[in-house]
Backbone bond lengths (Angstrom), bond angles and torsions (degrees), N, CA, C in turn:
res aa  C-N    CA-C-N  psi(-1)  N-CA   C-N-CA  omega(-1)  CA-C   N-CA-C  phi
1 M - - - 1.441 - - 1.555 108.57 -
2 S 1.305 114.68 130.70 1.466 120.07 -177.97 1.517 112.17 -75.77
3 I 1.287 116.18 162.66 1.462 119.40 177.77 1.506 113.37 -61.96
4 L 1.350 114.98 -42.63 1.462 118.55 -178.81 1.534 112.44 -63.44
5 S 1.327 117.22 -38.23 1.470 119.11 179.53 1.533 109.84 -69.39
6 R 1.331 115.99 -36.30 1.499 116.93 175.66 1.490 112.99 -63.45
7 L 1.351 115.71 -42.25 1.458 119.92 178.79 1.499 111.89 -63.59
8 S 1.330 116.77 -43.70 1.445 118.68 -178.02 1.516 113.09 -69.08
9 R 1.368 114.91 -30.91 1.484 118.47 177.01 1.517 109.83 -72.53
10 K 1.326 116.06 -38.96 1.456 119.38 178.69 1.532 111.00 -65.01
11 A 1.323 117.66 -39.05 1.450 121.47 -179.80 1.542 109.56 -67.35
12 A 1.291 117.73 -37.56 1.458 120.80 178.44 1.547 109.87 -68.04
13 E 1.340 117.70 -38.77 1.460 119.55 177.56 1.527 111.30 -65.24
14 Q 1.336 116.12 -40.29 1.465 120.86 179.01 1.547 110.38 -63.98
15 A 1.334 116.99 -36.77 1.491 121.33 -178.62 1.539 107.97 -67.01
16 Q 1.302 118.85 -38.43 1.414 122.43 178.06 1.511 111.86 -66.27
17 V 1.294 119.49 -40.14 1.442 123.92 176.23 1.515 111.70 -64.75
18 A 1.330 115.61 -39.01 1.480 120.99 -177.74 1.518 112.61 -67.46
19 E 1.368 116.93 -27.02 1.448 119.54 -178.85 1.536 109.57 -67.22
20 L 1.309 115.33 132.05 1.466 120.29 -179.49 1.564 108.58 -102.74
21 P 1.303 115.37 147.57 1.472 118.80 -179.65 1.514 112.72 -63.25
22 R 1.308 118.78 139.34 1.435 122.59 -178.05 1.585 108.71 -94.88
23 D 1.304 118.58 0.67 1.470 120.70 -179.95 1.558 107.49 -96.54
24 C 1.267 115.59 41.96 1.480 122.36 -178.83 1.529 110.80 -75.46
25 G 1.296 115.32 147.77 1.443 117.64 176.86 1.475 114.58 -86.95
26 H 1.354 119.25 -1.50 1.418 126.37 178.10 1.530 111.21 50.45
27 W 1.337 114.18 52.30 1.504 120.35 -178.06 1.501 111.68 -76.02
28 E 1.337 117.56 -30.79 1.479 118.35 -179.58 1.527 108.07 -123.24
29 L 1.305 114.43 119.75 1.473 119.12 -179.43 1.553 109.23 -118.50
30 A 1.290 114.57 128.59 1.457 121.76 -179.28 1.537 110.44 -96.42
31 P 1.338 117.21 123.12 1.492 118.18 179.34 1.490 112.56 -68.94
32 R 1.283 118.94 152.24 1.488 125.78 176.86 1.525 108.66 -128.11
33 W 1.309 116.09 139.35 1.467 122.84 176.48 1.512 111.51 -120.67
34 D 1.309 117.66 161.25 1.477 121.79 -179.62 1.537 110.39 -83.71
35 A 1.306 119.22 -36.39 1.470 121.59 -174.67 1.507 110.62 -129.44
36 A 1.298 116.42 151.17 1.448 120.05 -179.70 1.510 116.44 -61.55
37 P 1.343 118.35 -37.28 1.503 118.07 175.67 1.529 114.32 -63.60
38 D 1.375 116.25 -20.57 1.451 119.70 -177.87 1.513 113.01 -82.91
39 I 1.361 118.29 -11.48 1.455 122.24 -175.69 1.542 110.44 -58.57
40 G 1.290 116.32 129.55 1.444 122.53 179.05 1.495 115.10 95.96
41 V 1.367 115.82 -10.09 1.464 116.33 -179.48 1.527 106.31 -96.57
42 P 1.344 114.75 114.05 1.489 118.36 -173.93 1.534 113.82 -61.70
43 N 1.313 119.36 -31.47 1.453 120.21 -178.27 1.558 113.65 -73.95
44 L 1.327 116.49 -13.72 1.469 120.34 -177.94 1.544 112.94 -103.50
45 V 1.322 118.73 11.39 1.434 121.28 176.55 1.526 109.44 -68.49
46 V 1.331 116.82 130.56 1.501 121.19 -177.47 1.507 111.88 -99.25
47 S 1.344 117.50 -24.90 1.476 120.23 177.29 1.489 107.94 -162.69
48 Y 1.357 111.66 168.84 1.512 119.62 174.76 1.521 106.23 -128.02
49 A 1.304 116.62 144.58 1.472 122.42 176.93 1.515 109.73 -118.33
50 S 1.294 116.35 132.00 1.491 121.72 176.31 1.517 106.39 -71.23
51 T 1.340 117.75 129.53 1.415 121.55 -177.14 1.556 113.71 -74.36
52 S 1.351 116.14 -17.24 1.471 120.58 -178.40 1.508 112.72 -95.91
53 C 1.356 119.31 -43.87 1.455 121.11 -177.50 1.517 112.74 -109.36
54 R 1.305 118.12 -6.80 1.458 122.67 177.43 1.512 113.25 68.61
55 S 1.330 119.53 18.57 1.430 121.19 175.46 1.547 108.77 -71.16
56 I 1.336 115.36 147.95 1.475 121.44 179.35 1.539 108.65 -106.63
57 F 1.370 114.57 136.20 1.461 121.11 -178.94 1.471 109.75 -128.98
58 L 1.341 117.48 143.82 1.457 121.00 171.12 1.505 111.00 -78.08
59 P 1.300 119.98 157.24 1.501 121.31 179.53 1.509 112.87 -54.27
60 E 1.345 117.50 -36.86 1.456 119.46 179.97 1.528 111.50 -66.01
61 E 1.318 117.15 -37.63 1.477 121.60 177.32 1.526 110.86 -62.59
62 V 1.375 113.48 -43.92 1.500 116.28 -180.00 1.507 110.96 -66.76
63 K 1.277 118.85 -38.44 1.501 121.22 177.58 1.530 109.09 -62.19
64 A 1.305 118.70 -43.06 1.451 123.35 178.26 1.534 110.50 -61.22
65 M 1.348 117.14 -42.26 1.474 121.35 178.52 1.505 109.34 -63.42
66 R 1.301 118.36 -42.83 1.436 121.92 -175.10 1.518 111.40 -72.42
67 D 1.361 117.39 -29.76 1.473 121.61 179.43 1.534 113.95 -76.22
68 S 1.307 114.27 -26.41 1.435 119.50 -178.20 1.509 115.39 -82.69
């Protein structure tokens, strides 16, 4: 096996490991704000990020998920 084929195979394996599952339950959502002075103010959250799958959700989507 040549060095180039080993490197390309290793890169492909690493890419597969880096992929995160999309069937996440979104149990832990981290709030995101636009500006530093807004941090900590719940009404000024612009989005939420799932800590496990890194999906981004709007506040309205999170409210709908919590209500259902």
